[in-house]
GULUMSE-373846 format. One line per 4 residues: number of its first residue (from 1); for each residue x, y, z of N, C-alpha, C, CB. Coordinates in steps of 0.05 Angstrom, whole numbers, plus 5000, padded with zeros to 4 digits. Glycine has a CB too. Example, Ala and Ser with C-alpha at 12.3 -4.5 7.8 and 13.67 -1.06 7.14 Angstrom:
1> 5264 4886 5156 5246 4910 5156 5264 4934 5156 5226 4911 5181; 5257 4955 5142 5273 4979 5143 5258 5001 5157 5282 4988 5114
***
This chain:
1> 0856 1784 1427 0874 1805 1441 0907 1793 1435 0865 1806 1478; 0921 1814 1429 0952 1801 1407 0981 1809 1425 0955 1824 1366; 0998 1796 1423 1013 1811 1449 1038 1824 1425 1029 1784 1482; 1048 1853 1429 1066 1864 1412 1094 1853 1425 1063 1897 1409
5> 1114 1859 1394 1139 1856 1406 1148 1848 1424 1146 1868 1408; 1145 1877 1438 1168 1885 1471 1143 1861 1496 1167 1945 1486; 1111 1854 1495 1118 1839 1511 1078 1864 1521 1159 1838 1526; 1081 1885 1508 1056 1892 1499 1036 1886 1501 1054 1892 1486
9> 1005 1879 1517 0996 1872 1507 0961 1877 1489 1004 1859 1520; 0957 1872 1465 0949 1900 1445 0921 1887 1438 0974 1908 1412; 0888 1901 1460 0867 1890 1449 0845 1915 1441 0857 1868 1468; 0813 1911 1434 0807 1931 1415 0815 1959 1437 0771 1927 1402
13> 0804 1974 1419 0810 2004 1416 0795 2011 1440 0801 2020 1388; 0771 2010 1451 0747 1994 1475 0768 1989 1503 0731 1953 1459; 0783 1963 1497 0798 1965 1520 0814 1976 1534 0804 1955 1520; 0824 1969 1564 0848 1987 1575 0863 1978 1564 0856 1990 1602
17> 0884 1997 1563 0911 1979 1557 0927 1970 1586 0935 1999 1537; 0946 1945 1573 0952 1936 1599 0972 1937 1593 0944 1915 1612; 1003 1943 1613 1024 1958 1623 1031 1923 1630 1020 1987 1648; 1046 1918 1631 1058 1894 1644 1088 1902 1665 1066 1872 1617
21> 1072 1889 1690 1097 1906 1709 1130 1893 1703 1090 1900 1749; 1131 1868 1693 1153 1860 1691 1174 1869 1668 1149 1837 1692; 1162 1887 1647 1174 1896 1630 1170 1933 1641 1160 1884 1600; 1157 1939 1662 1156 1964 1663 1195 1965 1697 1110 1975 1675
25> 1195 1946 1697 1215 1927 1728 1244 1945 1703 1214 1866 1732; 1235 1920 1681 1259 1903 1670 1271 1932 1643 1244 1862 1653; 1245 1946 1634 1257 1949 1600 1259 1986 1617 1224 1938 1559; 1219 1998 1630 1242 2016 1639 1259 2023 1671 1230 2040 1631
29> 1263 2014 1682 1278 2013 1707 1265 2014 1727 1296 2031 1709; 1241 2014 1725 1225 2028 1748 1223 2008 1781 1190 2033 1732; 1223 2014 1802 1218 2008 1825 1193 1989 1827 1216 2031 1839; 1187 1983 1838 1164 1964 1842 1160 1942 1864 1162 1951 1820
33> 1156 1955 1886 1148 1955 1914 1122 1934 1923 1139 1986 1921; 1111 1915 1921 1081 1906 1928 1082 1894 1967 1072 1873 1900; 1062 1887 1974 1070 1888 1986 1030 1882 2000 1092 1910 1985; 1015 1872 2011 0994 1872 2008 0982 1886 1996 0987 1871 2020
37> 0966 1902 2003 0947 1918 1991 0965 1945 1978 0924 1926 2013; 0981 1943 1990 0999 1982 1980 1026 1964 1954 1030 2009 2029; 1021 1987 1942 1039 1980 1914 1046 2009 1907 1020 1961 1885; 1079 2011 1910 1099 2020 1902 1109 2018 1864 1115 2005 1921
41> 1108 2051 1858 1115 2043 1833 1131 2066 1833 1094 2038 1811; 1156 2059 1822 1178 2099 1817 1191 2089 1788 1218 2110 1850; 1184 2109 1775 1197 2117 1748 1225 2134 1753 1176 2136 1731; 1245 2121 1738 1267 2133 1744 1276 2162 1741 1282 2120 1733
45> 1256 2173 1713 1262 2199 1704 1230 2216 1721 1265 2199 1661; 1205 2201 1719 1173 2207 1723 1182 2205 1756 1143 2179 1708; 1181 2197 1776 1176 2195 1797 1170 2162 1801 1156 2215 1802; 1143 2177 1821 1126 2153 1836 1099 2159 1819 1122 2157 1875
49> 1103 2132 1810 1072 2133 1796 1044 2122 1807 1073 2117 1771; 1020 2135 1809 1004 2144 1824 0988 2117 1808 0995 2179 1825; 0991 2095 1832 0979 2069 1832 0949 2055 1841 0995 2060 1844; 0935 2046 1826 0918 2032 1841 0907 2012 1847 0907 2036 1842
53> 0895 1995 1874 0890 1972 1868 0856 1964 1859 0901 1959 1890; 0853 1958 1844 0833 1950 1840 0819 1909 1832 0833 1970 1821; 0809 1910 1858 0806 1875 1862 0829 1864 1842 0770 1860 1850; 0853 1856 1857 0864 1861 1866 0897 1864 1838 0857 1844 1889
57> 0885 1884 1830 0887 1886 1799 0905 1918 1799 0850 1885 1780; 0926 1908 1789 0937 1947 1799 0932 1963 1772 0981 1954 1808; 0930 1972 1777 0921 2001 1759 0926 2033 1756 0898 2003 1762; 0938 2031 1733 0937 2071 1730 0924 2077 1714 0962 2089 1722
61> 0920 2102 1714 0902 2132 1686 0904 2125 1665 0917 2166 1680; 0888 2116 1647 0891 2111 1615 0919 2130 1603 0857 2123 1598; 0912 2157 1600 0936 2163 1594 0968 2158 1602 0931 2181 1596; 0966 2164 1629 0989 2144 1627 0991 2109 1626 1002 2151 1648
65> 0980 2108 1619 0974 2069 1615 0994 2086 1586 0926 2045 1609; 0987 2099 1573 0987 2093 1547 1011 2118 1540 0954 2095 1533; 1024 2133 1552 1045 2138 1557 1076 2131 1563 1039 2143 1565; 1068 2108 1586 1083 2078 1588 1091 2059 1569 1069 2062 1601
69> 1065 2048 1555 1071 2036 1528 1089 2059 1512 1041 2028 1512; 1088 2084 1507 1097 2089 1484 1128 2101 1495 1075 2109 1466; 1142 2098 1507 1161 2090 1522 1175 2064 1522 1152 2094 1541; 1150 2054 1543 1167 2011 1512 1183 2012 1495 1146 1992 1483
73> 1156 2013 1470 1158 2022 1451 1174 2036 1440 1145 2029 1449; 1182 2063 1454 1206 2068 1435 1241 2062 1445 1202 2100 1428; 1238 2042 1464 1251 2034 1484 1258 2014 1446 1235 2022 1521; 1241 1999 1450 1238 1967 1432 1249 1980 1415 1207 1950 1422
77> 1246 1994 1397 1251 2008 1378 1278 2016 1370 1238 2026 1381; 1302 2024 1391 1326 2031 1385 1336 1996 1392 1339 2062 1406; 1330 1979 1393 1349 1948 1406 1339 1944 1371 1332 1919 1444; 1320 1952 1354 1322 1932 1331 1345 1940 1310 1292 1930 1315
***
C-alpha cells in the first residue's frame, strides 16, 4: 500500500478505502467523540456520519469513504 501526499492510504482496487480519523478532524473539521464502543463523527456540512465499529475498527459505507477521500483530496489540492 502507498500513502498519498494527503495521508490517505492507497491500496489495491479491491481493498476497502481507509479514511484516517486524524485527517477527518484536522482537514475536514469533523467532530469526533469515541468512548468505549460508541463513536460519533459529525461532519460540519453533512452532519452525523453513520459509523460502525467492527472488530475495534471504525467503518463507514464504501461510497461515503470515497466521498470523504475526494473531499480531503480537493482540499489538499487547494493548498498546492
